C-alpha positions in Angstrom: 86.2 120.8 176.4 86.7 124.5 175.7 84.4 127.1 174.3 86.8 127.8 171.4 86.9 124.1 170.5 83.2 123.7 170.6 82.9 126.9 168.3 85.3 125.4 165.7 83.3 122.2 165.6 80.1 124.1 165.3 81.5 126.3 162.5 82.5 123.3 160.4 79.1 121.6 160.9 77.2 124.8 159.8 79.4 125.0 156.6 78.4 121.5 155.8 74.7 122.2 156.2 74.8 125.3 154.1 76.5 123.5 151.2 74.3 120.3 151.3 71.3 121.6 149.3 73.1 123.5 146.5 75.5 120.8 145.8 72.9 118.1 146.1 70.5 119.8 143.7 73.3 120.3 141.2 74.2 116.6 141.3 70.6 115.6 141.0 70.3 117.6 137.8 73.6 116.1 136.5 72.6 112.5 136.9 69.1 113.1 135.7 70.7 114.3 132.4 69.6 118.0 132.8 71.6 120.9 131.6 73.6 122.9 134.2 75.7 126.0 134.2 78.7 123.9 133.5 77.5 122.3 130.4 78.6 125.2 128.0 82.1 124.7 129.2 82.3 120.9 129.8 79.8 119.2 127.6 82.4 118.7 124.8 84.6 116.8 127.3 81.8 114.5 128.2 80.9 113.8 124.6 84.6 113.3 123.7 84.9 110.8 126.5 82.0 108.7 125.2 83.5 108.6 121.8 86.9 107.5 123.0 85.5 104.6 125.2 82.8 103.8 122.6 79.8 104.3 124.8 76.2 105.6 123.9 74.8 107.7 126.7 71.3 106.8 125.9 71.8 103.1 126.3 71.3 101.7 129.9 72.4 98.6 131.6 70.9 95.9 133.8 72.4 95.5 137.3 74.4 92.5 136.1 76.0 94.5 133.2 76.4 97.5 135.5 78.4 95.2 138.0 80.4 93.7 135.2 81.4 97.2 134.0 82.5 98.1 137.6 84.6 95.0 137.9 86.3 95.4 134.6 87.0 99.1 135.3 88.6 98.1 138.6 90.7 95.4 137.1 92.1 97.7 134.4 92.9 100.3 137.1 94.7 97.6 139.2 96.9 96.4 136.3 97.8 100.0 135.3 98.9 101.0 138.8 100.7 97.8 139.5 102.8 98.1 136.3 103.5 101.8 136.9 105.0 101.1 140.3 107.1 98.2 139.1 108.4 100.2 136.1 108.8 103.6 137.6 112.5 103.6 137.1 111.9 103.8 133.4 109.2 106.4 133.5 109.7 110.3 133.4 109.4 112.8 136.3 111.5 110.7 138.7 114.2 113.1 139.9 115.0 110.9 142.9 115.7 107.9 140.8 113.2 105.6 142.4 112.9 102.2 140.9 111.5 98.7 141.3 113.7 98.2 144.4 111.6 100.8 146.2 108.3 98.9 145.5 108.4 95.1 146.1 105.7 93.0 144.3 103.7 92.5 147.4 103.8 96.3 148.2 102.7 97.1 144.6 99.9 94.6 144.9 98.8 96.2 148.2 99.0 99.8 146.8 97.3 99.0 143.6 94.4 97.3 145.4 94.3 100.1 147.9 93.7 102.9 145.3 91.3 101.1 143.0 89.0 100.4 146.1 89.3 104.0 147.4 91.0 102.8 150.5 94.4 104.5 150.0 96.1 102.4 152.7 99.7 103.1 152.5 102.3 100.6 153.8 105.1 102.9 152.4 106.3 106.6 152.9 105.3 108.3 149.6 108.2 110.8 149.5 110.8 107.9 149.7 109.1 105.4 147.6 107.2 106.6 144.5 108.2 108.9 141.6 106.2 112.1 140.7 104.9 110.3 137.6 103.4 107.4 139.6 102.0 109.8 142.1 100.2 111.9 139.4 99.4 109.5 136.6 98.8 106.5 138.8 97.6 107.4 142.3 96.0 110.8 141.6 94.1 109.5 138.5 92.8 106.5 140.6 91.6 108.9 143.2 89.3 110.4 140.6 88.3 107.0 139.2 87.5 105.2 142.4 85.5 108.3 143.8 83.5 108.5 140.5 82.7 104.8 140.8 81.4 105.3 144.3 79.2 108.1 143.2 77.9 106.1 140.2 77.0 103.2 142.4 75.0 105.4 144.8 73.2 106.9 141.9 72.4 103.5 140.6 70.8 102.5 144.0 68.9 105.7 144.1 67.4 104.9 140.7 66.4 101.5 142.0 64.2 103.2 144.6 63.0 105.9 142.2 62.0 103.7 139.3 59.3 101.1 138.9 59.0 98.2 136.6 62.3 98.9 134.9 65.0 96.3 134.1 67.8 98.9 134.0 69.5 101.1 136.6 71.5 103.5 134.3 74.8 103.2 132.5 78.0 102.8 134.6 80.3 104.5 132.1 77.9 107.5 131.7 77.5 107.8 135.4 81.3 107.7 136.0 82.0 110.2 133.2 79.4 112.7 134.5 80.7 112.4 138.1 84.2 113.1 137.0 83.6 115.8 134.5 81.0 117.9 136.2 81.6 117.2 139.9 85.1 116.0 140.8 87.3 117.9 138.4 85.8 121.4 138.8 85.8 121.2 142.6 89.4 119.7 142.6 90.7 122.5 140.6 89.1 125.1 142.9 90.4 123.3 145.9 93.8 122.9 144.5 94.1 126.6 143.9 92.9 127.4 147.4 95.4 124.9 148.9 98.3 126.5 146.9 97.2 130.0 148.0 97.7 128.8 151.7 101.2 127.2 151.1 100.6 123.7 149.9 103.5 123.1 147.5 103.0 122.2 143.8 106.2 121.7 141.8 108.3 119.0 140.1 111.6 119.9 141.5 114.1 117.4 142.9 114.4 117.2 146.7 116.3 120.0 148.4 119.3 119.4 150.6 119.8 121.9 153.3 122.0 122.5 156.3 120.1 123.1 159.6 121.0 125.8 162.1 122.7 122.9 164.2 124.8 122.0 161.2 123.0 118.8 160.4 122.2 117.8 156.8 118.5 117.5 155.9 116.6 116.6 152.7 113.4 118.4 152.2 111.0 116.5 149.9 109.2 118.4 147.1 106.4 117.4 144.6 103.1 118.0 143.1 101.2 118.0 146.4 98.3 120.5 146.1 96.8 118.7 143.0 96.8 115.4 144.9 95.6 117.0 148.1 92.5 118.3 146.6 91.0 115.1 145.1 92.4 113.1 148.1 90.0 114.9 150.4 87.1 115.6 148.0 87.1 112.0 146.8 87.4 110.8 150.4 90.6 108.8 149.3 93.0 110.0 152.0 96.4 108.7 150.7 99.0 111.4 151.5 101.9 112.5 149.3 103.9 112.4 152.6 104.1 109.8 155.2 102.8 112.3 157.8 99.8 112.8 155.7 97.8 116.0 156.7 100.0 116.5 159.7 102.8 117.5 157.2 103.1 121.3 156.8 103.5 120.9 153.0 100.1 119.2 152.9 98.2 121.0 155.6 100.1 124.2 156.6 97.3 126.3 158.2 94.1 126.1 160.1 92.4 127.4 156.9 93.7 124.4 154.9 92.7 122.1 157.8 89.1 123.4 157.7 88.9 123.2 153.9 90.2 119.6 154.1 87.4 118.6 156.5 84.8 120.4 154.5 85.9 118.7 151.3 85.7 115.2 153.0 82.0 115.7 154.0 80.9 117.9 151.0 79.8 115.3 148.5 78.5 112.7 151.0 76.2 115.4 152.5 75.2 116.6 149.2 74.2 113.2 148.0 71.5 112.9 150.8 69.7 115.8 149.1 70.3 114.3 145.5 68.7 111.1 146.9 65.6 113.0 148.1 65.3 115.0 144.9 65.5 112.0 142.6 63.0 109.8 144.6 60.7 112.8 144.7 60.7 113.5 148.4 63.5 115.6 149.8 62.3 114.9 153.3 63.7 111.4 152.8 67.1 112.9 152.1 66.9 115.2 155.2 66.1 112.3 157.4 69.2 110.4 156.3 71.3 113.6 156.8 69.7 113.9 160.3 70.9 110.3 161.1 74.4 111.2 159.8 74.5 114.2 161.9 73.4 112.5 165.1 76.1 109.8 164.8 78.7 112.3 163.8 78.1 114.6 166.7 78.0 111.7 169.2 81.4 110.6 167.9 83.1 114.0 167.9 81.8 114.9 171.4 83.3 111.6 172.8 86.6 111.9 171.1 87.0 115.5 172.0 85.9 115.1 175.5 88.4 112.2 176.3 91.3 113.9 174.5 90.6 117.1 176.3 90.4 115.3 179.7 93.9 113.9 179.0 95.8 111.1 180.8 94.8 110.7 184.5 98.3 109.1 185.2 100.0 112.4 184.1 97.5 114.4 186.1 98.4 112.3 189.2 102.0 113.3 188.7 101.1 116.9 189.0 101.2 117.7 185.3 98.6 120.4 184.4 96.0 118.8 182.1 93.3 121.5 182.2 93.2 124.2 179.5 94.3 127.6 180.3 95.5 130.8 178.6 99.1 129.4 178.5 98.5 125.9 177.3 95.8 123.7 175.8 95.8 120.9 178.4 94.6 117.5 177.6 96.4 115.0 175.5 98.7 116.7 173.0 100.8 113.6 172.3 100.9 112.9 168.5 99.2 116.1 167.6 100.2 119.3 165.8 100.3 122.5 167.9 98.8 124.5 165.0 95.7 122.4 165.2 95.4 121.5 168.8 93.1 119.0 170.4 89.7 120.1 169.1 90.7 120.1 165.4 92.7 116.8 165.8 89.6 115.1 167.4 87.4 116.6 164.9 89.5 115.6 161.9 90.0 112.1 163.3 86.1 111.8 163.5 85.5 113.3 160.1 88.1 111.2 158.3 86.7 107.9 159.8 83.1 108.9 159.4 83.9 109.2 155.8 86.0 106.6 154.1 88.8 109.1 153.7 91.6 108.0 156.0 93.7 111.2 155.9 95.0 112.1 159.3 96.3 115.4 160.9 97.2 113.6 164.2 98.3 110.1 165.1 95.3 108.0 166.2 97.8 105.6 168.0 98.5 108.4 170.5 94.8 109.1 171.4 93.6 108.1 174.8 91.8 104.6 174.6 88.2 105.7 174.3 89.0 108.6 172.0 90.8 106.1 169.8 87.8 103.8 170.0 85.7 106.5 168.2 87.5 106.4 164.8 87.8 102.6 165.1 84.0 102.1 165.7 83.2 104.7 163.0 84.7 102.5 160.4 83.2 99.4 161.9 79.8 100.8 161.3 80.5 100.2 157.5 81.4 103.8 156.8 77.8 104.9 156.9 78.1 108.1 159.0 78.3 110.5 156.0 80.7 107.9 154.5 82.8 108.1 151.4 81.6 109.7 148.2 78.7 107.5 147.2 79.8 104.9 149.8 78.1 106.6 152.7 74.8 106.9 150.9 74.5 103.4 149.5 75.7 102.0 152.9 73.0 103.9 155.0 70.4 102.8 152.4 71.2 99.2 153.2 70.7 100.0 156.8 67.4 101.7 155.9 66.3 98.4 154.5 67.3 96.6 157.7 65.5 99.3 159.8 62.3 99.0 158.0 62.5 95.2 158.1 63.0 95.4 162.0 60.0 97.8 162.2 57.9 95.5 160.0 58.7 92.5 162.3 57.7 94.5 165.3 54.2 95.5 164.0 53.6 92.4 161.8 53.5 94.2 158.5 55.4 93.7 155.3 58.1 96.3 155.4 58.1 99.1 152.8 60.6 101.8 152.0 59.7 104.6 149.5 56.8 102.7 148.1 58.8 99.5 147.5 58.1 96.3 149.4 61.2 95.1 151.1 61.2 91.3 150.7 63.4 88.4 151.2 66.0 89.1 148.5 66.6 92.7 149.6 67.1 91.7 153.2 69.3 88.8 152.3 71.5 90.9 150.1 71.7 93.6 152.8 72.8 91.1 155.4 75.3 89.5 153.1 77.0 92.9 152.6 77.2 93.6 156.3 78.2 90.1 157.3 81.0 89.8 154.7 82.7 93.0 155.9 82.4 91.9 159.6 83.8 88.5 158.8 86.7 90.0 157.0 87.7 92.3 159.9 87.4 89.7 162.7 88.9 86.7 160.8 92.0 88.6 159.5 92.5 90.2 163.0 92.3 86.9 164.7 94.7 85.1 162.2 97.2 88.0 162.5 97.1 87.8 166.4 98.2 84.2 166.4 100.1 83.9 163.0 103.7 82.7 163.5 106.4 83.0 160.9 110.1 82.1 160.6 112.2 85.0 161.7 113.9 86.6 158.7 111.6 84.5 156.5 109.7 85.7 153.5 106.2 86.4 154.8 107.2 88.4 157.9 110.9 88.8 158.5 110.5 90.1 162.1 108.9 86.6 162.9 105.4 86.3 164.4 102.9 88.8 163.0 102.7 90.5 166.4 106.4 91.2 166.3 105.5 94.1 164.0 103.6 96.0 166.7 105.0 98.9 168.6 103.0 98.2 171.6 102.0 95.1 173.7 98.8 94.3 175.5 95.4 95.6 174.6 96.8 98.5 172.7 98.7 96.1 170.4 95.4 94.3 169.7 93.9 97.6 168.9 96.6 98.3 166.2 95.9 95.0 164.6 92.1 95.3 164.7 92.4 99.0 163.5 94.4 97.9 160.4 92.0 95.3 159.2 89.0 97.4 160.1 90.4 100.3 158.1 91.3 98.0 155.1 87.9 96.3 155.0 86.0 99.5 155.5 88.1 101.0 152.6 89.2 104.0 155.0 93.0 103.7 154.8 93.9 105.4 158.1 96.0 103.6 160.6 96.9 103.6 164.3 100.5 104.0 163.0 102.1 101.7 165.5 102.1 98.8 163.1 104.8 98.0 160.6 102.6 96.7 157.8 105.2 96.6 154.9 105.8 92.9 154.9 104.3 90.3 152.6 101.9 88.9 155.1 100.4 92.3 155.9 100.5 93.6 152.4 98.7 90.5 150.9 96.2 90.0 153.8 95.3 93.7 153.9 95.0 93.7 150.1 92.4 90.9 150.3 90.5 92.6 153.1 90.2 95.7 151.0 88.8 93.7 148.0 86.3 91.9 150.3 85.2 95.3 151.8 84.8 96.9 148.3 83.3 94.1 146.1 81.4 91.9 148.6 79.6 95.0 149.7 78.9 96.5 146.3 77.8 93.5 144.3 74.9 92.6 146.7 74.0 96.3 146.8 73.7 96.4 143.0 71.6 93.3 143.1 69.2 95.1 145.5 69.1 98.1 143.0 68.2 95.8 140.1 65.4 94.1 142.3 63.9 97.3 143.5 63.9 99.0 140.1 61.8 96.1 138.7 59.2 96.4 141.4 55.9 98.4 141.3 55.4 101.2 143.6 52.5 100.8 146.1 50.6 103.8 147.4 51.2 104.9 151.1 48.3 104.0 153.4 47.4 104.8 157.0 49.5 101.8 158.1 52.6 102.8 156.2 55.5 103.6 158.5 56.8 107.1 157.7 60.5 107.2 156.9 61.0 110.9 157.0 60.5 111.9 160.6 62.4 111.8 164.0 61.1 108.2 164.8 62.7 106.7 161.7 65.9 108.7 162.3 66.0 107.2 165.9 65.4 103.7 164.4 68.0 104.0 161.8 70.6 105.3 164.3 69.8 102.6 166.6 70.0 99.9 163.9 73.5 101.1 162.9 74.8 101.4 166.4 73.4 98.0 167.7 74.5 96.1 164.7 78.0 97.5 165.2 78.0 97.0 168.9 76.7 93.4 168.8 79.2 92.5 166.1 82.4 94.0 167.5 81.8 94.6 171.2 83.9 91.5 172.3 86.9 92.6 170.2 86.6 96.2 171.4 86.4 95.0 174.9 89.7 93.2 174.6 91.3 96.4 173.1 90.4 100.0 173.8 87.9 99.3 176.4 90.1 97.3 178.7 93.0 99.6 178.0 90.8 102.5 179.3 90.3 100.8 182.6 93.9 99.8 182.8 94.9 103.4 182.2 92.5 104.4 185.0 94.3 102.0 187.3 97.7 103.4 186.5 99.0 101.2 183.6 100.0 102.3 180.1 101.0 100.4 177.0 103.5 102.6 175.1 107.0 102.1 173.9 109.6 104.5 175.1 112.6 105.3 172.8 115.6 106.0 174.8 119.3 106.3 173.4 121.7 104.1 175.4 125.2 102.9 175.0 125.9 99.3 174.3 127.4 96.8 176.9 127.0 99.2 179.8 125.0 99.4 182.9 122.3 102.2 182.5 120.9 104.8 184.7 118.0 106.8 183.1 117.0 110.2 184.2 113.3 110.0 183.3 111.7 111.0 186.7 108.5 108.9 187.1 106.5 107.9 190.0 107.0 104.1 190.8 104.1 101.8 190.2 103.5 98.1 191.0 105.3 98.3 194.4 108.2 100.3 193.0 108.6 98.4 189.7 108.0 100.3 186.5 108.4 97.9 183.6 109.2 99.8 180.4 110.3 98.9 176.9 113.6 100.4 175.7 114.8 100.6 172.1 118.4 101.4 171.6 120.5 102.1 168.5 123.9 100.4 168.0 125.9 101.8 165.1 123.5 101.9 162.2 121.1 99.1 163.3 118.2 99.4 165.6 117.7 96.6 168.1 115.2 96.2 170.9 116.0 95.6 174.5 113.4 95.1 177.2 114.4 95.7 180.8 112.7 95.7 184.2 113.4 99.1 185.6 113.0 100.1 189.3 112.4 103.7 190.4 114.8 104.6 193.1 114.2 107.1 195.9 114.8 110.0 193.5 112.5 108.4 190.9 115.4 107.6 188.6 114.8 104.4 186.6 117.5 101.8 186.9 117.6 98.3 185.5 116.7 95.4 187.9 117.7 92.6 185.6 119.0 92.4 182.1 117.5 90.4 179.3 113.9 89.9 178.1 111.0 90.7 180.4 107.3 90.8 179.7 105.8 94.0 178.5 103.3 94.6 181.3 102.7 98.2 182.0 104.7 100.5 179.7 105.6 104.2 180.4 105.3 106.7 177.5 
């Protein structure tokens, strides 16, 4: 790691700490119904919204009604986005003429589910699939809607802890309206203007055709990017206008936009910790949760940055410089943008997977094995390291319940948290939420690893589900595991080595998103209703304090141990074993080499021979307009030129990249 990289990480973290209290205090006042400096400008919009949807802001709901409102809100959003995608050919602002052929029914299902669950998984390339109207009126609107729902649910759970002997936990429609009007819209407008000032595009023009300096024709995509970029980051949604997401220079052109993007991702999750402390009447509780967030975040970013900066030992053995110097960054620069470098790529990957954002400025598939393990494990924790807007807070509060339950078992005392006894119902609901998500990840990953389909059939035209992978061995397993972890965790990022745009993947990932969203939220709202109805008990000498370093350590340990015990076997077969294989000289990457058909080949890639002179690699070649895959055993000759040993299919054992 370099001093410059550490400084940039520290600068980002300090900005988050500085913003936590002001924003948290503002949100506490908003959701407590107090007047703020924005009310003279926006109160009319809040009141008008209540009149349009027929809601009285002074009428509250039981947890069952609150849940029903959430579900109906999500169903309406799903239907709206699905129909928009299928009918985009008849809708305005479509200069490229995209139609229903660009969005198959299974892809439309996957995308609609993805955006209502705040996942924003994208099995498609936005610039070649969706019209401007669908991007703006469908996806961007849902970025606001799903983020506001997450904040509302977090506030409902806070009320469960703060209230006593009450049957209601607030009004879902009022909470969503206030989150949108006073928090998301003002911050998004400010962020969009800041992005535009740095070069993020915002227009409705048709795509531009140009001739490059080499004389080739190129189409440059346009679109209303800055407005979507702002809420995509602020709402921890993550879905990019372009396929390259935040690595694209039209979405993230400068180091300033990169820093702003990361700050927006953590801004509301950090602020909600202070909101929590303020509403429950003890800000130390909020700072303790922020402390737990910070410890887990710093562990993750140090591990990811450390292994990325260390680089690939195989390349080091070939004499390639991997240490940072004044001339080059060193480390593993594969899959990264030069304008961001290793430190900001590792930081961004950690931030986007600590939160349920999923935006990426580098390809996680190109990370070294243990650096790639960090974003994967971050999502496996249940997105409780800062987490998404609202999702991080309500997720960590479930772990708080488990932590005090474990502490109570150790001392033989009924567990308490914030003056509320944690009893059988709360613990069962917390475990249901955690087990349901883990079961979704592991079950879908296992099924996909062995699922076999007819080649050129409907469900998965390439054949077996594993035929969609770009890599074999443990790295291929990591690609599958990451996809279903990201979907269930409502994150949306991907290892990017998996072709997921087939009916099998679109449908299975869609159901994983629904499980991760609603089988987590419904038990949580039941906990909120149960806690609100309880009476607060005064603290005594035997009450376990939940605002100090001891509780922070217990909470962090609970999150890490539950995650490790649940997923360690799967991680051992994926990134962990891949790390040890890399140390022994084996890689699992596909090499793309142009070769002519029906000829004997001699490749000029100079590589040191492995496995007694044999260096198995995967070769993909293009014949006319189609792309076919050819796997050859290649031998390195005395000049280290790779030549085919035998034609035909051979196992993908160790692959050179």
